[in-house]
C-alpha positions in Angstrom: -98.7 -184.2 -113.5 -98.4 -187.2 -111.3 -99.5 -186.9 -107.7 -97.6 -188.1 -104.7 -99.2 -191.2 -103.4 -99.4 -192.5 -99.8 -101.1 -195.6 -98.2 -102.7 -195.7 -94.8 -101.4 -198.4 -92.7 -104.6 -200.2 -92.8 -104.6 -200.1 -96.8 -101.1 -201.4 -96.8 -102.0 -204.3 -94.5 -105.0 -205.3 -96.6 -102.7 -205.5 -99.8 -100.2 -207.7 -97.8 -103.1 -209.9 -96.2 -104.6 -210.3 -99.8 -101.3 -211.2 -101.5 -100.6 -213.7 -98.7 -104.0 -215.4 -99.3 -103.3 -215.6 -103.1 -99.9 -216.9 -102.4 -101.3 -219.9 -100.6 -103.2 -220.7 -103.7 -100.3 -220.0 -106.3 -97.3 -217.6 -106.1 -97.9 -216.4 -109.7 -101.4 -215.4 -108.7 -100.1 -213.4 -105.8 -97.6 -211.8 -108.0 -100.2 -210.8 -110.7 -102.3 -209.3 -107.8 -99.5 -207.1 -106.8 -98.7 -206.1 -110.4 -102.4 -205.1 -110.9 -102.4 -203.1 -107.7 -99.2 -201.2 -108.8 -100.8 -200.6 -112.3 -103.9 -199.2 -110.6 -101.6 -197.0 -108.4 -99.8 -195.7 -111.5 -103.0 -195.0 -113.3 -104.3 -193.2 -110.1 -101.4 -191.0 -109.8 -101.6 -189.8 -113.3 -105.3 -189.5 -113.6 -106.9 -189.2 -110.2 -110.0 -187.6 -111.5 -110.7 -190.3 -114.1 -112.2 -192.8 -111.5 -115.7 -193.0 -110.1 -116.7 -191.2 -107.0 -118.2 -193.6 -104.6 -118.8 -191.7 -101.3 -118.2 -188.1 -100.5 -114.6 -187.3 -101.7 -113.7 -191.0 -102.0 -113.0 -192.5 -105.4 -112.4 -196.1 -106.5 -110.1 -197.8 -109.3 -111.1 -201.5 -109.8 -108.3 -203.8 -110.4 -108.1 -205.9 -113.6 -108.7 -209.6 -113.1 -109.3 -209.5 -109.4 -112.5 -208.6 -107.3 -110.6 -205.7 -105.5 -110.7 -201.9 -105.7 -108.3 -199.2 -104.5 -110.2 -196.7 -102.6 -108.6 -193.1 -102.3 -109.0 -189.6 -101.7 -107.4 -186.4 -102.9 -105.9 -184.0 -100.3 -104.3 -181.1 -102.1 -101.4 -182.5 -104.3 -101.5 -185.9 -102.6 -103.5 -189.1 -103.2 -104.2 -191.1 -100.1 -105.0 -194.8 -100.5 -107.5 -195.6 -97.6 -108.4 -199.1 -98.4 -107.7 -202.2 -100.7 -111.2 -203.5 -100.5 -112.9 -206.7 -101.9 -115.7 -205.5 -104.2 -118.3 -207.7 -102.7 -117.6 -207.8 -99.1 -118.2 -205.2 -96.2 -119.0 -202.1 -98.4 -117.8 -198.8 -97.0 -116.0 -200.3 -93.9 -113.3 -197.8 -94.7 -115.4 -194.6 -94.5 -114.1 -193.6 -91.1 -110.4 -193.7 -92.1 
C-alpha cells in the first residue's frame, strides 16, 4: 500500500532552493537532484517504515549521490515531508515543524 505524501511549505521551499543552487552549477546536476528526490519520495511512500528513525517519530531517507536527506513523519495513512535537509548542516533544525 502506498501512502499519501504531502510536503510542508518549508520542505518544498528547501527543495526548490537546493535545485536552484545546483542549477547555477549545472542544469543536469539540478535535474539529477530532483530525480533523486522523487525516487526517495516514491520509496518512502511504498515503504515508510524501512528508513531510520532519527528523532521521536521522525524518519529520514538519504538521497543517492547528494548530501541531503528527506525527513518525514507518519500521521495515520499520510506521510508528511517536514524537511529537505543537508546531511552535515544545522542538525535537527526542523524538529518544531
